[in-house]
N, C-alpha and C positions, 0 to 999 in steps of 0.2 A: 280368499282372504286377502286383505291388503297388507303390504309390508310396513306401511307407515301407520303405527298404532299410536293413539293419543295417550298422553301421560295422565289423563283422567283428572287433571287438576292437582296432582301431587306436587309437593315442594320438597326441597332438600335433595339428598343424593338420589332418591328414587325418581326424581324428575330428570335425571340424566337420560338423554335419549339413548345413549350407549347401553343403558341398563334395561331398556324396554324390550319386551318380547318381539319376535318377528317371525312371520310365516315364511318357511322355506318350502314352497309347494305344499304338499299335504301334511307336513309336520310343522311344529312351532318350536323355535329355539327360545329359551328363557331370556336371552339377551343377545346383543349384537356383536359380541366378542367371539372371535374364532381362533382356535389353536391349530395352525396349519401343519401340513405334512412336512416332515424333515427327517433327514438321516439321523439315526440314534446309535447304531451299532449295539442295540440292546438285544438283538436276536440270538437265538441258539440255532446254528446252521441257518436255514432259510425260513424259519418259522418265527411267529411272534411269541415272545417268551413271558415268563412271570415278571421279568423286569419291565417289559412293555406295559403289562397290565397295571403294575404299581405306578408306573410313570404317568399313564393317562388317568388313572383313578385319582391321583393327587391333584391334577389340574381340574378334574370334574368336581372334586370336593371343595376346591377353591372358587368355584362358581362360574367357570368358563361356559359359555352358551353352546358352542359347537366345537367338537374335537374331531379332527381329521387325522387318521392313523397314518403312520409312515407308508410311503408309496410301495405297493406290492407289484412285482413284475407279473404281467398277464401271460407270459409265454416263457418257456425254459431257455430260449435263445437270449434272453436278457438277464445278465448277471453282473450288474454294474459295480458292485463292491461285495466283499466276501460275505457279509451278513445281511445282504439285501433280501427282504422278504419275497417269497414266491407265492402268488395267490393260491395255487392249488395246495400249498402247505399251511395256509393261514386260517382255515375255517375254525379250528378249535380256538386259536388265539383271538380271532375276531369275536367269537362268542363270549369269551371271557372279558374282553375289552368292553363289549356291548353291555354286559351285565354290570360291571363296576361303574362305567360311565353313566348308564341310566340310573343307577343307584344314587349318583351324585346330582341327578336332575338335568344332565346335559344330553345333547344329541351326539351320536357317534357315527362317523362315516368312514368308509374305506377309501383310500386314494389308490387308483389303479393307473398303471402306466407301463411304458416300455422306453428305455433310454436310447435305443437305436444306435446311431453312430457316435453318440456321446457316452456310450457305455464302456465296457472293458472286455477283452477276450481272455484276460488272465485266468479267469475261473471257469468259463464255459469251454475254453480251448477250441472255440469256433469263431468263424468270421462274424463281425457285427452286421446288423441289418441297417439299411438306410434307403431312402428314396432314390438317391443317386450316389455316385462314387465321389463324394465330397469328403476330404480328409478332415477329421476333427482337429480344430486348432490347438486343443490342449494336449491330446495324445498323439497327434499326427497319424492316427490309424485310419486307413481307408476302408469303409464298409463295403460289403457286397450290395449290389443293387437288387432290391426285392423283386421277385417275380409274382405273378398272380396268385400262385398257391400259397406263398408266404404272406401276402397281404390278406388273403382269406383266413389263414390261420391266426393272424393277429386279431382280426375282427372277432373271430370265434373265441379267441382267448379273452377278450374284453367281455364278451357275452357271458361266458362261463364264470369268469371272476365275479361279475356283478351278481349272478345267480348265487354263487357261494356266499357273498356278503349278505345277501337277503336271507338266505337260509340260516346264517349265523346270528341273525337278529339285529343287525345294524340298521340304522335309519336310512341308509342309502350309500351312494358312492360319489367320489369326485374323480373325474377323468383329467389326467394331466396332459395339457397341451402347452405347457410352459417350458421352463428350463429343463434340460436333460429329458427331452420328450421326442419320441419318434413321430408323434402326430404333429408337433410343432415343426419338425424337419420337413414333413410333407407340405405344410402350409407356407413355408418360406421359399422365396425365389432363389435364395442363396444355396440352399441344400437340396432343393427339388428342381432338377433340370430335365426331368423326364419328357419324353415325346409322346407317351401314351395318354390314356384318359386321366390318369392321376397327375399328369403334368399339365394337360390342358385345363383341368379343373383341380387345382391344388386343395380345395376344400372337400373333395370327395371322400377321402379316407376318414376325415373327422366326422363328416355327416354320417357315414356308414357306422362308425364306432358308436356315436351318440345314439343313433337309432337302435342299434343292437342292444346297447346297455339299457335304454329306456324300455324296450320290449321285454328285456329280462327282468327288470325291476318291477314293471307294472306301474299303475298310477298312484300307488300308496306309499312309495318311497322317494327319497330325495335324489335328484341328479344334479351334481355341480360340475362346473368346468373351470379348470385353471388355465387361463389363456395368456399366451405371450402377446403383449400389446406394443412392444418396442424392442427390436433386436439391435438397436443402435447401429444399423447398417442401412441407411436410407437408399443407397444405390440399388439394392435388390431385396432387402429384407422386409420383414413386417414393420410397419411404421405406426405411430399413434393414429394417423388418419386411416390407414388401411385396416387397422385392427377393429375400428368401428364397423366397417362393412363386413368384416369376417364375423364379428360377434352377432350382427343382425342376421347373418345367414345361418349361424350355428345354434342359436339359443332357443329355437322352437321347442325342443323337448327338455330344455334345461331350466332348473329352478333357481340357480344362482351362478354367477360367474366371478372369478377372482381375476382382477386386472394386474398382470405382473410385467416387469421388465425382464427380458431374457436375452441378453447380448450373445450373439453368435461367437464373437471373438474374445469374450471376457466373461467366463462363467461366474467368476467372483462378483461381477457387477450386479448379479441378482440379489446378492446378500452381502453388501459391502460393510466395512467397519466404520469407525467414527470419523474417518476422513470424508465421508459422504453425508450430505445433509439428510436429516431424518425426514421421512415422508416423501422421499424422492419420486415415488411412483403415484402419488395421489392424483396428479392431473390425468393419468391414464384411467383411473376409476371414474373421475368426474366426466370424462368424455363418454364413457360407456353409459353412465347413469343418465346422461342427457339423451342418449340415442335409443336405449332399450325400453321395452314396455315395463310398466310398474310391477307386473307380476314376476319379473326376473330380478332377484336381489343382486346388487352389485357389491362386491367385497373389495375394499381398499387394502393395500399392503405396501411394503417397502420401508423397512426400518421405522415403523410406527411403534414406538416404545413408550411414549408419554401419554397418559390418560387424557390430558387436556387436548392434545392433538387429535386423538381418536374421537373424543366427544365433539370437537369442533367440526370434524369431517362429516359425521352423521347428522349433526345439528343443522348444518347449512345445506344438507342434501348432496354433498359430494360423493357419498356412498350410503348404502343401507347398513353395511356391517364393516367391521375392521378386523383384519388379521393382526394379532399381537402375539406372535409365536415366541420370539426371543424375550419379550417382556414377561411372559408367563413361565419361561424356563427360569428366569431370574426370580420371579415371585409368583408361585402357583396360586397364591391367595389374592391376586390383583383384583379380581371382580368382587370378591367378598369384602375387601377393604373399601372399594368404591361404594358398595351398598351400605357400608357402615359409616360413610362419610369420613373415611380415614385415608384420603388421597396422599397425605404427607407421610403415611406409613408404608406406602408401596415401595418395595425395594427396587432401586433403579437398575435397568439394563444399561451397561456402559458401552455396548456395541464394540467389544474388543475381539469377538470371535475366537478367543483363546481356548475355550473348552466346549463350546456348542457347535463348532464346525469340525466334524469328525471323519470326513472322508479322506483318509490318508493311510499310508502303509502300516501305521502303528495300531490301527483298529481301536482307537480310544472310544470310551463310552461317552455319550453326550452328558455334559454337565455345565456348570456356570461358576465363574470365579466368585460371584457374590452369594451363590446358593449351592454349595458343594454337594448337598443331598440330592440335587437334580440328577436323575439317571441312576442314583444309588438308593432309591427308596426302599429296596428290599434289604439293604445292608447298613446304610447310615441314614435312617429316616429323619434325623434331626431331633432336637431336644423337646421334651414335653414339659410344660410348666409343673411346678411343685403342686401336688394335689391339695385341695382345700382341707384344712384341719390337720395337716401333716405335723407330727410331733418331733420330727428330726430337727436338731439344732442347725441353724445356718452356719456356714463356714465364713470366717473373716478372710477375704481374699485380697491380696495386694497384687495388682497387675503393674509391672514396670514396663512402660512403653505404650504410647497411644497411637501406634500405627494400626494397620488393619488387623494384625494378630491380636494386639492388645485390646482394641475396641470390641472385636468379636468375642474374645475371652470374657470381657466384662459384661457384654450384652447377654451371652448365654448363661453366665453364672448368676446374673440377676433374674433371668427368666426362671431359673431353678431355685430361686429364693435365697441366695447367698448375699452376704454383705460385701460390697466391692468398692475398692478405691483404685483409681488409675493415676499413676504418677509418671510425668514425663519432663525431661529437662527443657524441652521446647515449650513455648507459650501457646502453641496451636496443636491440634490433634491431626492425625493423618499420616505422619511420617513420610516414607518414600512414596506412598500412594498419592498423598496430597501434592508432593513435588512433581510427580510424574504427570499430573493433570495439566501441567503447563507445556507439555510436549504437543506438537501438532497432531490433531486427530484423537487426542487423549483427554479432552476437556471434560468428558462425562465421568471420568474417574472422581472428579470433585463431588459429583452427585452422590456417589457411593460413600465417600468420606462423610459428607454432611448427613446422610441417612444413618450411618453407624453412630455418629455422635448424637444425633437427635434421638435415636432409639435408646441409647445408653442414658441420656439425661431424663427421658420420659420414664424409664424404669427405676431411676433413683441412684444411678452410679455416681459416686463422688469423684471429682477430678481435682488433682493438685498439679497444675501445669506450671512450668517454669521452675520446677523443683529438681535439684540434683540429688539423687538418692545414692546411698553408699552400700557397700557390702555389709556394714554393721547394721544398717536398717533392714536389709534382707534377713540377716540372721536373727535380729530381734523379733521380726514378725513371726518367724517360725518358732522361736523359743517360747512365745506366748500362745502357741496353739493355732496360729493362723497359717495360711498357705500363701506361697509366692509363685507367680507365673512370670517368668522373664520373657518379655516380647521386645527386646532391646534393639532389634533390627540388625543392620550390617554396617560395615565400614569399608572404605576402599582397600583393595588388595595392595600388596607391596609392589613397588616399581619393578618392571621386567627388563629395564634397559638403563644404560648409562645416561646421566644427564648433568649438564653444568649449569642448569637453571637460567640460561640466557633466553629461554622461551617461557612465557607464563604457562604453567601447567595446573590443571584442575580436573577433578573427576566429574562425571556427568551429573551426579546428584548435586554437587556444588554449583555446577552450571545452571541447572534448572532452579536452584535456590536463588541465584542472581536474577533469573527471569521473574520469579515470584516477587522478589523485593523491588523490582524495577531498576536494578543496579547493573544490568548487562552492559550498559555503556561504559562501565569502569574498566572493561577489558581493553587491552592495548589495541590500537588500530593495526591493520595489516592482515595478511592471510592467516587462516585457521586450518589446522589439521585435526581431524577427528580419528582417533585410533580405536578401531572397533573389532577386537578379536572375538567378540561374542556373536555378532550377527543378528541381533534381535531389533526391536523397535527403538531402543535407546539411542544408539549411534545414528541411526537414520533420522530420528527426531531432532537430535542436536544439529546435524548437517542441514536439514530442511529449514529449521528455525533461523540459523545463521545466514543461509543463502537468501532466505526471504527478506533479510535486513540489508542485503546488498554486499555481504562479505564474500571474499574469495575463499572457497572451502574445498578441501580435499579430504576424502574419506578413505582410510586405509583399512583393507580387510584381507584376511588370509584366505578367504574363499574365492571361488570363481565368479561369484555374483554377490553384490552387496545385500545385506539383510537376509541371508539364507534361511534363518529361522522363521521368517515371515511366511514361508510357504505353508505353514500350519494354519495360519489365519486367513489365507487368501490374499494377503497384501504384498506378496513378493514382487510380482510384476508391476502392480500399481506404484509401489514404493520406488522401484528403480525408474519408472517413468517420471515420477515427481522429481527425483534427484536430477535426472537428465534435463527436464524442463527448467529446473532452478539453476542449472549450470554447475552443479557439484561434480568435481572430478573424482571418479572412483579409481583408486589405486588398488588393483586386485592382486590376489596371490602373494601378498606382501605382509611383512611384519616390521614393526618399528624396532630398530636396533640401538638407536642412540638419539639424544637430543643435545646437540653441541653446536656452538658458534651460530646460534640463531637459525638453525635449520633442523628439520626432522629427517633422520637418516633411515632408509628402508632397505629391505632386502627381499628379493623374489624367493618364495619358499621352494620353488622347483628348480630354478636355474642358478640361484645364488647371486644373480645380478644385483648390484648395489646402486642406489640412487639417493637423491635428497630432495626435500620439499622445503621451500621457504615458509617460515611460520613465525608469527608473533604470539600465537596461542596454540596450545595442544590440549584438547579435551579427551580425557581417557574414559572410554566406555567399556572398560574391562570388567572381569568378574570381581565380585565383592566377597568379603569374609564376615563371619558372624562377629557381632560386637560382644566380646566376652568380658568386658570390663567389670561386670557385676556378678560373674560367676563366683560364688563364695570360695575363699581360699582353702587350702588344705595344709595341715589338718584343720578341720572345722569343728565347732561344737557339736556334740551328738544331736542328731535330729531324727525325728520319727519318719519323715518323708524326704525324698530327694526334691530339690528345687526343679520345678517344671519349666520347660521352655517351649516356645512355639514360633513358627515363622522363620524369618531370616536369622534369628538368634540360634536356630538349629543349623540351617544351611540356607544361604540366600537363594531364593527362587521367585515365584510369582505370588500375586495376591491370592490365587486359588489355594496354594499350599498353606499360606499364612492363615487364611480363614478356616480351612479344613483342620489344621493342627490346633487352632484355638479351640474348636469344638471338642477335639479329642482330648485336649488338656483338661477341659472342664469335666469331660467324662472320667478322666483319671481321678480328679478330685472327688467325684461322686463315689467311685469304687473304693477309694482309700479310706473314706471316713467311717 
């Protein structure tokens, strides 16, 4: 069968090439969208759990063509994170995933791999395996050099894992030779410096594994290969040019290949945030598509989160399929909406990595700031629309505040059939989320704001913007039987130091408000100090933006490294590199103690050493406090229900908590009536 199928003269959304079926060897996927393997922490011990099953079922019901399950280790020597699946423990889980994914009409594949020297010895309590004694740049751990018996055990592990996937009823497997892959480490001249046959022929292990897996699967199941096509280390690593030769050598038994970027010295470069241009790896797929036979489907990936980019890629022949993993975490119904010609209703991925990147010591479950039910399908599946013919009277809901919490409260309340009015003193929606979109690398937040507003207006939410509401209005709403949800956001915290106001002081939200209004030039000339006791993206963003305008900038942090909270999103090292390149001075281990006589005085937290920084402007990126200006006073008129609050009005946190609490607030409305 050919991969390129005609659209049969269709028009409209069905004419999207992205939505056409495609042959993957002996099987046919209903469309060209792939949900790739990624860490979820949904497991129980080292098995696939009921949470996995619900997670993948939701993407299948949303129309995804091919779903590749979280990578399972093929040998017990590989235990890269605490809840990493182990293939020998996954057969029952694979069978359940196959059942629900097939019920949704999608193909289901197992991802098989071994992390090798990029793994962890914390759980196995044993040395890592590697082709050579090359220390991992992230962990600094040196693996043991594998001997012949260990290489044979690895190949056998892949063979047995593939057999288990076949017995479980999956449509095939994908072998990982991309990031965090022992096979990739054998392919690379950086990590493989052996002098034996596996050094003379670095492709030997990959060929042996793929041959064993194909023999185990037989001719009736799919074999995919996730291939590192650029290690960003051209002096010895895999390069885009050499990857074409590698792919030609390896793809004989393979039905599809995913072209990935897999930097040796920057694991986060495989899955960067919004600071990196979307579609960054598309040229890698294009090169493979030009070089490989048409019977091998090529899958493009690399922050492809926009349907238009995905469609353009397959339409012009840059690839046969597109991996849209983060896009379908954010909106599991992405494909269904495309089929219904509702592209504008696709919830955008903002590429923040705040909730979908989960490999850290906290063991968080995969989720999404825009879709908090992602990963929690068994616990918080999301709202269901009011059933047709329901006789329950709708609630008159007043939402105060049009930030993310307010917009999501209004959206969900309308989905459930209630009458909703949103009031905000600002003349635009979005609140802090809109303002944050003006920070470097955060521009996609504006897409989420626009989506929330668009959905609210489509559903019939009434907006009263530019209106200042009072506590009397809140109490009047409740006195007439309506309900109120306060989503009033946050305000700057109180000053933590003495100041004589000889330096212009403003909080980060006000700063980004000036950026939005084009009034940043109103700030005094001269050096700027950014006080960042929090250590997240806010202070970093302020410093980056100002340095990019040629200002002299110093960032004060109490931590040993700037932006310490960014370790959770994979942006810690890149952010510090950006600051260094921009010329930002990082004043570490320090706190601001006073702003006097045109300078910012600081003190070392550990030594007590005092210093001063010349400044014309001080931008405070400190913690914020709930805006409680509209919390009804006490004593208050008798009311049937307490006034509900959501988001920063409860406690200032992130958009994830704002949207999650908005849904829970609406759930409380439903339970109370």
